[in-house]
C-alpha positions, 0 to 999 in steps of 0.5 A, a space after each residue: 032576438 031583443 029584449 028589455 030587462 028590468 033590474 027587478 028580474 034579477 035571475 034574468 039579467 044575471 043569465 044575460 050577464 053569465 054570456 058575456 063572461 067576467 064583467 065589471 061589478 057595476 054590471 050587477 043588477 042589485 046594484 042598478 036597483 041600488 043607484 036608481 033609487 039615487 036617480 028620481 023616476 029612473 028606471 034600471 034596464 039591460 037591453 039585449 040583442 042576440 044574432 047568430 049566436 052572439 050578444 050584446 048587452 047595454 044596462 041603463 037608466 032610463 029616465 023622463 026629461 024634467 026641465 025642473 018641474 016641468 015634464 016633456 014627452 022624452 027620455 035619456 039614458 045613462 049609466 049608473 054611477 060606476 062602470 058600465 056601458 055597452 058590451 058584446 062577445 064579438 068586435 064584428 063590425 056587422 054584428 055591431 052595427 046590427 046591435 045599434 040598428 035595433 037599439 035605435 029602434 028602440 030609442 025612437 020608439 021610447 022618444 029618448 033624446 040623449 045618451 050617457 056613458 061611463 065605460 068600465 076600465 076592467 072590461 075596456 069596452 068603450 070600443 063598443 060605443 055607438 058610431 056616433 057617439 062621443 068617446 072621452 078619456 076622463 080621468 085616471 083611476 087607481 087600479 091593482 093588477 093582484 098577482 095570482 099565487 098562493 098566500 102568504 106569498 101573494 100578499 108579500 108580492 102585493 105589498 112590495 108592489 106598494 111604495 115605500 111610504 104605503 108600506 111605511 104607513 103599513 108598519 106604522 099601523 101594525 106598531 100602533 096595534 091596528 089589527 085588519 079584519 074582514 067585517 061581516 055584513 049585516 051585522 056590522 053595517 050599522 058600525 060602518 054607516 056610523 063611521 061613514 057617516 061621521 067621515 061625510 060630516 067631516 068633509 062637508 060632503 055634499 048630498 050625493 055621497 050620504 045614503 039613506 036606509 033604502 040604498 043600504 038594504 039594496 046592496 046587502 041584497 048583493 049577498 056576502 061574496 058580493 057586498 064585503 067589508 074590510 077594516 082596521 080596528 083599534 081596541 075593538 073599534 072600526 077605525 077605518 074601513 073600506 067596503 068593496 063589491 065583487 063579481 069574479 075576478 073583478 073588484 071595485 072599492 065602493 065606499 070608505 071612511 075613517 075616524 079623523 082622531 083616534 084612528 091612528 097612522 095608517 089606519 085607511 091604509 091597512 084597510 085598503 091592503 086587508 081588502 086586497 089580500 082578502 079579495 086576492 085570495 078569493 080569485 080577483 084579479 083586478 081592483 078598481 081603487 076608483 079616482 079623485 073627487 076631481 079629474 085633476 091628477 094631483 087630486 088628493 083622494 087619487 094620490 092616496 088611492 094611487 099610493 095603495 094601488 099598484 098601477 093605474 087605469 083610464 076612465 072613458 065617458 062616451 056622449 051622444 044626442 040620439 035625437 037632434 031636432 028633439 035635443 035642441 027643442 028641449 034646449 030651447 025650452 030650458 032657456 025660456 024657463 031659465 033665461 040662460 042657454 044649457 051649460 056647455 058640456 053637459 049633455 043631459 043638462 037637465 040633471 047633471 
């Protein structure tokens, strides 16, 4: 059996996910619907193949290939800006070959010419990539394996697993009178949005990292257990905050923000520690704090996140030209329109 489930059919999508057990929060349909708002003309879909009691799932965005304003008859598939990729209930080579053969039939019918995948460090599913895909280790991420015990012992164990500098910053935050708490959503979303927008403005972040009303409203569809907000409070005001997407035993640090002036020392550290402790208490065992602004090992944002995590993970990407003749024709058309060949290394060169 094979079927294609739109993310708008949330119950069917979630029922299919349940067949695979513990999955990265990025697999959730609500997150796909939110991210699809940021990729023009894209459709979030989940491809499901089953045979002999085994299952293969592959979520992606299906997007028409546009060369600027020039339309083509082709499509590409990319994963959301997160951590997903194909995954199965078995690594049996015959089953996976059958699953990919069926998917390739769909891809040919849909006129898909290229594929770009971001794999999950929680599920470590890069081994399920298409046999013709090029899989590469892209960068290091900050990640915590949260200790399993009862609070407050587990909180103390997590604290001791962090570096001395981070522990010192947490002490400074407490001495400065900062208090960590969870901020209920959607009640405190406006306050977080103001803090986040101010942070992005201060860092002169590109438009990609600015979010509109529709995106925030779609995130809220994750519900109180799926989208959680933690922050350090100073004089009743949110000084620093961290937002997490949660699914079962896996948590994903999605967005963070802080006041530059008046946040107080260690405010950012305190919000991340509060998030880690609360998620651990609710059964999360793996928390992906994600990476830096670049793939450099000394990226300042990565170093900050690593200082607030007790470990690391490796993020992999996958690329594949699905239909070489059609892909090459699009590349030639691009060169004719732009007067230069596509940038090397960017397989979905018309968009990224």
